[in-house]
N, C-alpha and C positions, 0 to 999 in steps of 0.2 A: 776570591778566585778558587777554582776547583783544586782539590787535593791531589798531590802527586802520589802515586802508588807503585809498589813493586809488581812485577808480573805474577800472575796466578801461580801458586805453588812455591814461589821463591822463599817466603817466610819459613816454610817447613825445612828448607835446606840451610838458610843462613842463620836462623835463630840458634840452633844447637852449636853451630860453628862459632858464633859470637860468644856464647856462654863458655865453650871450651877454651876459647882464647882468653877470656877474662880469668878463668880458673888457672890457666897456664901462667898468666901474668902474676897472679897471687902466689903461685908456687915459686916463680922466679924470685919474687921479693923475699920469700922465706929462705932462699939460699944465700942472700946477701949478708955481709957481716954487719955488726952493730945492731940496729933496730929492725933488721930485715924480717924477723918472725913477727914482731909487733905490727909492722906495716902490712904484712900479709894478712894478719887477723883483721885489721881495719878494712882492708880491701874486700875481703870476703863478707864482712858485716855490711859494707856498702852495697855490694852486689845483691845480697839478700834483702836489704832494706829497699833498694830500688825496685826489685821485683814485687815486693809487698805493696809499695805505694802505687805502682802502675796497675797491678791486677785488681786492687781493691778501691782504686780511685780515692786514695787517702789524701785528699786536698782539703785543707782546713776551710778555705773560702768556699769551695764547691759544697762542702758539707753544710756550712752556715747558710749559703744561698738556697740550698734545697729546703732548709727549714723555714727561712724567711719567706720564700716564694710559695711553697706548697705544703708547709708544715710536715714535711717528710723528715722524720726523726731518726732514721736508720743510721745516718752518718754520725750524728752526735752520740748515739748509743755506742758506735764503734770506738769513738774517742774515749768514752767513759770505761769501756772494757779494757782498753790499753792502759788507762790510768789505774784501774783496779789491779790488774795483773802486775804492772810495774811497781805499784805501791807495796804490794805483798813481797815481791822479789827484792826490792831495795831495802825494806826493813829487815829482811832475813840477812842480807849482805852486811848491812850496818851492824846488826847485832853480833855477827861473827867477827868483824874487825874491831869494833869499838863497843864492848859489852855494856858500858854505862855511858849514855849520852851526856855530854857536859856542855854548857853554854860557853861559847868562845872556841870550842874545838869542832870545827866543821869537818865532816868527812872529806878526804882529799878527792878532788876531781868532780865533786857533786855540784850541780848548778843551783847554788843557793845564793841569791843576790841581795843587795841592800834594798831596803824599803823606804822610799821617800816619795814626795810628790812628783818627782821626775819619772818614776816607773809607770804610774797611770798615764801620764802624758805620752811617753814613748810608746806604750802599749796601744793607746788609742790611735796614734799616728800610724803604727804598724798595721793595725786592723784596717784603717782607712786605705793604706797602700795596697793591702790584699784585695779590697773591693775594687779599687780603680784598675789595678793591673790584672785582676781576674784570678789570682792564685797567691798562695804563700810562697816563701822562698823554696822550700823543699819540693812543692808541686811544680814550680818553674823548672827545677833541676830535672825531675823525672819527665817533664814534658819535653825537655831537650831530647830525651830518648825516644819520644814519640814524633820527633821532627818539628817541634814548634819553633818557628823562626821568631815569633813575637816574644817568646820567653828569653831569647838572647838579648833583646833590647831591655826587657824587664831586669835582667841580671846586670846589664851594663849600668842601668839606672841605680840598681842596688849598690854597686860599687861607688858611684858618685855620692849616693846617700851616706855611705860609710865615711867618705872623705869629709862631707859636711858635718857628720856626727863628731869626727875627730876634732874638727875646727871649733865646735861648740862644747866639747867635753869639759874643758877647764871651767867654763862659766857655770855649768850645772853641778860639777863636782864640788867646787868651792862653796857654792851656795846651799847645797842640799845633800848630795851623795856622801860627802866626806864624813858627816856626822850621823848618817842614816844607820839604823840597826840592821843587822843581818839575822833574820828570824828563821830559826830552824825548829820546827815544832817538837821533835823528840827531846830537845834540850829543855823544854818547858813542861812537856806532858809525859816524858818517857816514851819508849818504843810502843808499849801497849796502848797508851792513851792516844798517841799520834796515829797509830794504825787504825784504831777504832774511830777516831774523829774523821779521818780521811775516807774510810770506807762508808761511814754514815753519810757524809756529804755526797759522795759518788752515788750511793744508793738512793738518797733523796732526789738527786737530779734525775737518775734513771727512772724512778717512780713517776716523776712529773712528765718525762718524755714518753712514757708508755701510753699516755692519754692521747697522743697525737697520731697522725697518719702513718701507717706501716704498709706501703704498697708491697705486693708479693714480688719476690726476686725471680730471676730467670730459673727455669727448670729444664733439665736435660737428662736423657737416659744415658748419656755417654760420659763417664767420669773424666776421661782425658779432655773432652771438650769443656767440661766444667772447670778444669784446672787451667788449661792453656788458652782458651778462647773466650769463655764467658767471664764477666766481671765477678770477682769474689764478693760475698757479703762483707760489708765494712766491719762488722763485728769480728769476722775471721781475721781481717787485716789488723784490727785492734788487738786481738789476742796474740797474734804473732809479734806485733811491735812491742807489746808489753813484755813478752818473753825475751825478745832480742835486746831490749833496753837493759833488762836485768843481767843477761849474760855479758853484754858489752861492758857494763859498769863493773861487774865482778872481775873481768879480765883486765880492763885498762882504764876506762873512764866513761863519762856520760855521752849519750847520743847528742849530736848537734850538727848543723850544716853551715853555719855562718862564719865559723872561725877561719876557714880557708878564704872565703870571699873577703872578709874583713882584713885578713893578713895581706892578701894581694893588693887590696885598696890602700892599706897602710904602707906597704912597701913602695908602691907606685907614687903615692903622695910624698913619701920621704925622699924619693929619688928626685922629684921636682921641687923639693923644699916647700911643700904645701902644708906641712904639719906644724903645729906649735912646737917651740923648742922643747917643752916638756908636756907630757900628758899626765897630769897629776893623778897619782894613785891608780891609774887604769890597770897596770899589770899586777896589782895586788888582789884583784877580784877573781873568783872562780867564774865559770860559765864559758861561753864561746869566746875564749881569749884570742886576741889578735896580737901578732908580733910582726916585726920587720923580718921578712923571710931571708934566711941565709942559705937555704938548701931547697932544691926543687921539690923533693918528696917530704911529706909530713903526714901524720896520722889522719887529720881531717881532710887533707888533700886527696889521699888515695881513697878515703871513704866516699868523698863526693864523686870522684871519677868512677868508683865502683857503682855508686848509686845510678849515675847516668847510664853506665854500661849495662847494668842489670835491667833497668827500665827499657833500654833499647832492645835487649834480647826478648823480654816479655812482650813488648809491643809488636815486634816482628812476628812472634809466634801467634799472637791474637789477630794479626792483620790490622793493627792499629797504628802502624808507623805510616803517618800520612802528613808529610810536610805541606804546609800551606803558605802562600805568599800573602801576608797581611797588608791591608791598605794603610795609608799614612796615618789616619785617625787612630787605628789600633796600635801602631808603633808608638805614636806620641803618648797615648794613654798608658801603655805598658811601661814606657820609659819613665814617665812622670810618677806612676804608681810605684815603680821600682825605687825611685829616689826616697819616697816616704818609707818603703820597706827597709832600706839601708839605714836611714837616719834613726828610725824607731828601734831596729835591731841593735845598733851600736849603743844607744843610750840605755836600752833595756838589757844589754849584755846577752843577747840571744834572741831567738825567734820562737815560732810555735813548736819546734822540735826541742831546742835546747832549754829555753826558759819555761815554756808551758809543759810539754810532756816530761822532760827529764827533771824539771824543777818540781812539779807536783809529785812525781814518783819519789823524789827525794824528800818530800814533806817540807818544801820551802814555801813560806808565806808569799814570797815573790812570784812563785808559779801561779798561785790562785789569783793574785792581783792582776798579773799579766793576762790570764785567761779571761777574766771579767771585762777588762777594759779593751782588750783586743776584740772580743766579740761585740762590744759596744761600737768600736770603730768600724768593724765590718758592717754592722747594721746601718750606721750612718752613711758609709760609702754606698751600700746597697740602695738606700733611699735616694741618695744624690744621683746615682746612675739611672734609677727609674724616673726621677723627676726631670732630669736634663737629657735623658735618652742618649747616653754616650757609653 
């Protein structure tokens, strides 16, 4: 169906008002007692993150699809830029807080997960869910800001996928995850060796990608148009995300978007007695941790709300807020793909932002494994969609 659109000129009026309102909400949070200032910081980080995602089209499946379909490597280069900047930043922060890396002493809040056969399985399923639903979880969130109704169904499916993940957690935990090692590269190579290895791997991948197609990006003589209307080059988005990830980790913790979705799903399932009596060992792991919510506001909750709000303001300014009414086939595909996203994210303890970006920046072996098998799952889903035309 045709897209709905605002009247001409309306974005120029509403976009700054939305942004001012978001900043005002962050200021209000800072005035609250307790964790008010911390919540305010996470809200501001979410606003900035949402703007970057929307302006640079930083969607992991869209980036993968561009490469699979047209060998357009620009998006993948943007991801590598984010990883390189974040890797350097994280190692600097680690060195300041923990001068000598020691096995068994994982930096607090870092997304460094267990490595077992469950991780490749969950990552593959997550990548398949990206391809079927058309986006990763973070992209579905920023697309809410663009008015995507189909993304609502994908996120509902993600919530159901988390519930199914909780139901199967004990099975996988007791058979594999419980005894799985948590591999943090600096503990084995030192900070210098870890930094060199990661930058070498990123550089090698970048060298391979430079052989592929690099279509020219948009050109404009008007700087404001380049900022507010034209899409940013993905490497600019990657540079900003790498820097943001470092600042956020230095201040409070690693970037991630599924902790709130998982916590809402866990709270809802607990209310209706759909959870196992015990989720063995789940709360002992770092990553996009889920909890039964006892308060409305949380760090990841205001971050996600800020992300959606920031993307909304950016989309309005660019004239890209275009709600569409999807057909039934699209809704079913998004919901089904969302279930796979949620199940994979729950078992992998995060998604493309938490486990992949934040994990690799933190020099976690789990991040590299997730990246490889997630990409493989996305490729498999891309092939299935082309073959069955759905």
